[in-house]
C-alpha positions as CSV (number, residue, x, y, z in Angstrom):
1,M,149.1,-73.8,-149.3
2,N,149.4,-71.4,-152.2
3,R,150.1,-67.7,-151.8
4,R,146.5,-66.6,-152.5
5,S,145.0,-69.1,-150.0
6,F,147.5,-67.9,-147.4
7,I,146.6,-64.3,-147.9
8,T,142.9,-65.1,-147.8
9,L,143.3,-67.0,-144.5
10,L,145.5,-64.2,-143.0
11,G,143.0,-61.6,-144.1
12,G,140.1,-63.5,-142.5
13,S,142.0,-64.0,-139.3
14,A,143.1,-60.4,-139.1
15,A,139.5,-59.2,-139.6
16,A,138.4,-61.5,-136.7
17,W,141.1,-60.3,-134.3
18,P,139.4,-56.9,-133.5
19,L,136.1,-58.6,-133.0
20,A,137.6,-61.1,-130.6
21,A,139.5,-58.4,-128.8
22,R,136.3,-56.3,-128.4
23,A,134.4,-59.3,-127.1
24,Q,137.1,-60.1,-124.6
25,Q,137.3,-56.5,-123.5
26,S,133.5,-56.3,-123.0
27,A,133.5,-59.5,-121.0
28,R,136.4,-58.4,-118.8
29,M,135.5,-58.3,-115.1
30,R,135.3,-54.6,-114.0
31,E,136.2,-53.5,-110.5
32,I,134.8,-50.9,-108.2
33,A,136.3,-50.0,-104.9
34,V,133.9,-48.5,-102.3
35,W,135.0,-46.5,-99.4
36,M,132.2,-46.8,-96.8
37,G,132.1,-44.0,-94.3
38,R,131.0,-46.1,-91.4
39,P,131.6,-49.5,-89.8
40,N,130.3,-52.8,-91.3
41,D,127.0,-52.5,-89.3
42,T,123.4,-52.7,-90.1
43,E,123.2,-49.2,-91.6
44,G,126.4,-49.6,-93.5
45,V,125.2,-52.9,-95.0
46,R,121.9,-51.2,-96.0
47,H,124.0,-48.6,-97.9
48,A,126.1,-51.3,-99.6
49,K,122.9,-53.2,-100.6
50,A,121.5,-50.0,-102.1
51,F,124.6,-49.6,-104.2
52,R,124.6,-53.2,-105.3
53,G,120.9,-53.0,-106.1
54,G,121.5,-50.0,-108.3
55,L,124.2,-51.8,-110.2
56,E,122.1,-54.9,-110.7
57,A,119.2,-52.8,-112.1
58,L,121.6,-51.6,-114.8
59,G,122.8,-55.1,-115.8
60,W,125.9,-55.5,-113.6
61,T,126.1,-58.8,-111.7
62,V,128.7,-59.2,-108.9
63,G,130.9,-62.2,-109.7
64,R,130.0,-62.2,-113.4
65,N,130.9,-58.9,-114.9
66,I,131.7,-56.7,-111.9
67,R,133.6,-57.0,-108.7
68,V,132.9,-54.7,-105.8
69,D,135.3,-54.3,-102.9
70,Y,134.0,-52.6,-99.8
71,H,136.4,-50.9,-97.5
72,W,134.8,-50.1,-94.1
73,V,135.8,-47.1,-91.9
74,T,136.2,-47.7,-88.2
75,R,136.8,-45.2,-85.5
76,D,140.6,-45.5,-85.4
77,I,141.4,-46.5,-89.0
78,D,144.4,-45.0,-90.7
79,R,142.6,-43.3,-93.6
80,T,145.9,-42.4,-95.4
81,R,146.9,-46.1,-95.4
82,M,143.4,-47.2,-96.6
83,A,143.6,-44.7,-99.4
84,K,146.9,-46.0,-100.6
85,E,145.7,-49.6,-100.5
86,I,142.6,-48.7,-102.6
87,I,144.7,-46.8,-105.2
88,E,147.2,-49.7,-105.4
89,Q,144.4,-52.0,-106.5
90,Q,143.8,-49.7,-109.6
91,P,140.1,-50.2,-109.7
92,D,138.1,-48.9,-112.7
93,V,136.0,-46.7,-110.5
94,I,136.1,-45.6,-106.8
95,V,132.9,-44.7,-104.9
96,V,133.8,-42.9,-101.7
97,E,131.7,-41.6,-98.8
98,T,132.5,-38.4,-96.9
99,R,134.8,-35.5,-97.7
100,V,137.5,-36.9,-95.5
101,G,137.5,-40.0,-97.7
102,I,137.5,-38.3,-101.0
103,G,140.3,-35.9,-99.8
104,A,142.5,-38.9,-98.8
105,L,142.0,-40.6,-102.1
106,S,142.4,-37.5,-104.2
107,R,145.9,-37.0,-102.7
108,E,146.9,-40.4,-103.9
109,S,145.5,-40.3,-107.4
110,G,144.3,-37.7,-109.9
111,T,143.4,-40.2,-112.7
112,I,141.2,-43.0,-111.3
113,P,137.5,-41.9,-111.7
114,M,135.9,-41.2,-108.3
115,I,132.3,-40.7,-107.3
116,F,131.7,-39.1,-103.9
117,V,128.5,-39.4,-101.8
118,N,127.6,-37.8,-98.5
119,V,129.7,-34.7,-99.1
120,T,128.4,-31.2,-98.1
121,E,130.7,-29.0,-100.2
122,A,132.4,-29.7,-103.5
123,V,133.4,-26.4,-105.2
124,E,134.3,-24.6,-101.9
125,S,136.6,-27.5,-100.9
126,G,138.2,-27.7,-104.3
127,L,137.0,-31.2,-105.1
128,V,135.5,-30.0,-108.4
129,A,135.8,-26.9,-110.6
130,S,132.0,-26.4,-110.8
131,L,128.9,-28.4,-110.1
132,A,127.8,-28.4,-113.8
133,R,131.2,-29.3,-115.2
134,P,133.4,-30.9,-112.4
135,G,136.5,-31.3,-114.5
136,G,139.2,-33.7,-113.5
137,N,138.5,-37.2,-112.3
138,V,135.9,-36.5,-109.5
139,T,132.1,-36.0,-109.5
140,G,129.4,-37.1,-107.1
141,F,126.3,-36.4,-105.0
142,L,126.0,-33.8,-102.3
143,S,124.1,-34.8,-99.1
144,M,123.0,-31.4,-97.8
145,D,123.6,-27.6,-98.0
146,P,124.1,-25.3,-95.0
147,P,120.5,-23.9,-95.1
148,I,119.2,-27.3,-93.8
149,A,120.6,-26.4,-90.4
150,S,117.8,-23.8,-90.1
151,K,115.4,-26.7,-90.2
152,W,117.2,-28.5,-87.4
153,S,116.8,-25.5,-85.1
154,E,113.1,-25.2,-86.0
155,L,112.4,-28.9,-85.4
156,L,114.2,-28.8,-82.0
157,K,112.0,-25.9,-80.9
158,E,108.9,-27.6,-82.3
159,I,109.4,-31.0,-80.5
160,A,110.9,-29.5,-77.3
161,P,109.2,-26.0,-76.9
162,E,111.1,-25.3,-73.6
163,T,114.4,-25.2,-75.4
164,V,116.2,-21.9,-75.0
165,R,119.8,-22.8,-75.5
166,I,121.2,-25.0,-78.2
167,G,124.7,-26.6,-78.3
168,F,126.0,-27.2,-81.9
169,L,128.1,-30.3,-81.6
170,F,131.0,-31.1,-83.9
171,N,134.7,-31.8,-84.0
172,P,136.4,-28.9,-85.9
173,D,139.3,-31.2,-87.0
174,T,136.9,-33.4,-89.1
175,A,134.3,-30.8,-89.9
176,P,136.0,-27.8,-91.6
177,Y,132.7,-27.0,-93.2
178,A,130.9,-26.4,-89.9
179,D,130.8,-22.6,-90.0
180,P,128.1,-22.0,-92.6
181,F,125.9,-24.7,-91.0
182,Q,126.3,-23.1,-87.6
183,R,125.4,-19.7,-89.0
184,H,122.1,-20.9,-90.5
185,A,121.2,-22.8,-87.3
186,E,122.1,-19.8,-85.2
187,E,120.0,-17.4,-87.3
188,A,116.9,-19.7,-87.1
189,A,117.5,-20.2,-83.4
190,R,117.6,-16.5,-82.7
191,S,114.4,-15.9,-84.6
192,L,112.7,-18.5,-82.4
193,G,114.0,-16.9,-79.2
194,M,116.9,-19.4,-78.6
195,E,120.6,-19.0,-78.2
196,L,123.0,-21.2,-80.0
197,T,126.6,-21.8,-79.1
198,P,129.2,-24.1,-80.7
199,S,130.0,-27.2,-78.7
200,R,133.4,-28.1,-80.1
201,F,135.2,-31.2,-79.0
202,H,138.3,-33.2,-80.0
203,N,138.0,-36.4,-78.0
204,D,135.4,-38.5,-76.0
205,V,136.1,-36.7,-72.7
206,E,135.4,-33.3,-74.3
207,M,132.3,-34.6,-76.0
208,N,130.9,-35.9,-72.8
209,D,131.7,-32.6,-71.0
210,A,130.0,-30.6,-73.9
211,I,126.8,-32.6,-73.6
212,A,126.8,-32.5,-69.8
213,G,127.4,-28.7,-70.0
214,I,124.3,-28.3,-72.2
215,A,122.3,-30.3,-69.6
216,S,123.5,-28.3,-66.7
217,N,121.0,-25.5,-67.3
218,R,117.3,-26.0,-67.9
219,G,116.1,-25.6,-71.5
220,G,119.2,-27.0,-73.1
221,G,119.0,-28.8,-76.5
222,L,121.5,-30.2,-79.0
223,I,122.1,-30.2,-82.7
224,V,124.5,-32.9,-83.8
225,L,126.3,-31.8,-87.0
226,P,126.9,-34.9,-89.3
227,E,130.6,-35.3,-89.8
228,P,133.1,-38.2,-89.5
229,T,133.7,-37.9,-85.8
230,T,130.0,-37.5,-84.7
231,N,129.0,-40.2,-87.2
232,A,131.5,-42.7,-85.8
233,R,130.4,-41.9,-82.3
234,S,126.6,-41.7,-82.9
235,E,125.6,-44.4,-80.5
236,M,127.7,-42.8,-77.7
237,I,126.2,-39.3,-78.4
238,I,122.7,-40.7,-78.4
239,S,123.4,-42.5,-75.1
240,M,124.9,-39.4,-73.5
241,A,122.0,-37.2,-74.7
242,A,119.5,-39.6,-73.2
243,R,121.4,-40.0,-69.9
244,N,121.6,-36.2,-69.6
245,R,118.0,-35.7,-70.7
246,V,118.9,-33.4,-73.6
247,P,116.6,-33.3,-76.6
248,A,118.7,-33.6,-79.7
249,V,118.2,-33.4,-83.5
250,Y,120.3,-35.4,-85.9
251,A,120.7,-35.5,-89.7
252,Y,120.2,-39.2,-90.5
253,R,117.5,-41.8,-90.1
254,Y,119.8,-44.3,-88.4
255,H,120.2,-41.9,-85.4
256,V,116.5,-42.3,-84.7
257,I,116.6,-46.0,-85.3
258,D,119.4,-46.2,-82.7
259,G,117.4,-44.3,-80.1
260,G,117.8,-40.6,-81.1
261,L,114.9,-38.2,-80.8
262,I,114.4,-36.8,-84.2
263,S,116.3,-36.5,-87.5
264,Y,116.0,-34.6,-90.8
265,G,118.2,-35.1,-93.8
266,V,118.9,-37.2,-96.8
267,D,118.9,-41.0,-96.8
268,I,122.5,-41.9,-97.6
269,A,121.2,-45.2,-99.1
270,D,119.5,-43.1,-101.8
271,L,122.9,-41.5,-102.6
272,F,124.6,-44.8,-103.0
273,Q,121.9,-46.0,-105.3
274,S,122.4,-42.8,-107.4
275,A,126.2,-43.4,-107.4
276,A,125.6,-46.8,-109.0
277,G,124.1,-44.9,-112.0
278,Y,127.2,-42.8,-112.4
279,A,129.5,-45.8,-112.0
280,D,127.6,-47.5,-114.8
281,R,128.0,-44.5,-117.1
282,I,131.7,-44.2,-116.3
283,L,132.3,-47.9,-116.9
284,K,130.6,-47.5,-120.3
285,G,133.0,-44.7,-121.3
286,E,131.7,-41.4,-119.9
287,K,134.1,-39.2,-117.9
288,P,133.6,-37.8,-114.4
289,A,134.6,-34.4,-115.7
290,D,131.4,-34.3,-117.8
291,L,129.0,-35.7,-115.2
292,P,127.5,-32.8,-113.1
293,V,127.6,-32.9,-109.3
294,Q,124.0,-33.4,-108.1
295,A,122.5,-32.0,-105.0
296,A,120.1,-34.0,-102.8
297,V,116.4,-33.2,-103.5
298,K,114.7,-35.7,-101.1
299,F,114.9,-35.3,-97.4
300,R,113.4,-37.6,-94.7
301,L,111.9,-36.7,-91.3
302,A,112.0,-39.5,-88.7
303,V,111.0,-39.3,-85.0
304,N,111.3,-41.8,-82.1
305,L,108.3,-41.8,-79.8
306,N,110.0,-43.9,-77.1
307,A,112.9,-41.3,-77.0
308,A,110.4,-38.5,-76.7
309,K,108.5,-40.3,-73.9
310,A,111.8,-40.8,-72.0
311,L,112.4,-37.1,-72.2
312,G,108.9,-36.3,-71.0
313,L,108.0,-34.8,-74.4
314,T,104.8,-35.2,-76.4
315,V,105.5,-35.2,-80.1
316,P,103.2,-32.6,-81.7
317,T,100.7,-33.7,-84.4
318,S,102.4,-31.3,-86.8
319,I,105.5,-33.5,-86.7
320,L,103.7,-36.8,-86.8
321,V,101.8,-36.0,-90.0
322,R,105.0,-34.8,-91.8
323,A,107.2,-37.7,-90.6
324,D,108.4,-40.2,-93.1
325,E,109.1,-42.7,-90.3
326,V,107.8,-42.9,-86.8
327,I,109.5,-45.3,-84.4
328,E,107.3,-46.6,-81.6
């Protein structure tokens, strides 16, 4: 081979290298780790399907160009250990449910892009610098703001008119954001002639005592603040409320599906579907710092007629016509 032929061949090969490298890079299997805020149950699977459906709608196919690893939270899981395991995998993006989850992961990494869902406060808790420009490696979707708690008090009075005392149920260790929600619920309760008191608990015994205490006097009702402890014990809380004949309002649809009386709040599956859109943008080169934190705009009202009947309540037409879902 003469010198000119060699140089021509070398030049042609060199020109092809970047194209081949780019093709190989674009075909590389990308990886998303998902911290699910609940066990691998029917509702959790529905959330996971919503996320996967969102990815597929944007051209990502699991097993072809994307891998999604779900990490399920159970009642007694070591969250610090799970966070370390996820970070050690070095995924391209992490989607994480709940403030406890994003807090645990953020302590382990400040570089891997993270998208949170089902978080109530982002700026106040220091997750982001601002909603418009989060900065850093974290952005996401808020589930609800404190003023929604006013609606919970109003709904409780509407469906159970004899309610005069409300217990506001939460674990302060896992719900540091409870105070503003409690204030809004209390203001609305007072305007409707009801008294609201916090029902704090730290374990199952205290939780049972709190609900039994609410039931000990006529006219008791319950607001269950959505937070990691009450979410993980939702079936137990629903059972205790029914056994003690306490009308209770919840934040999520799955509470009503599982036998709770009434719920008002965002559908978490919608948040996971939205998170798929942000995951797509990050995988295509955008940075979490430039993707604004978005607040929920769609809220769903669900009511369980069987639960109402068991409590001796008649669901008013005003609720039935507004309900997005009625369980019979």
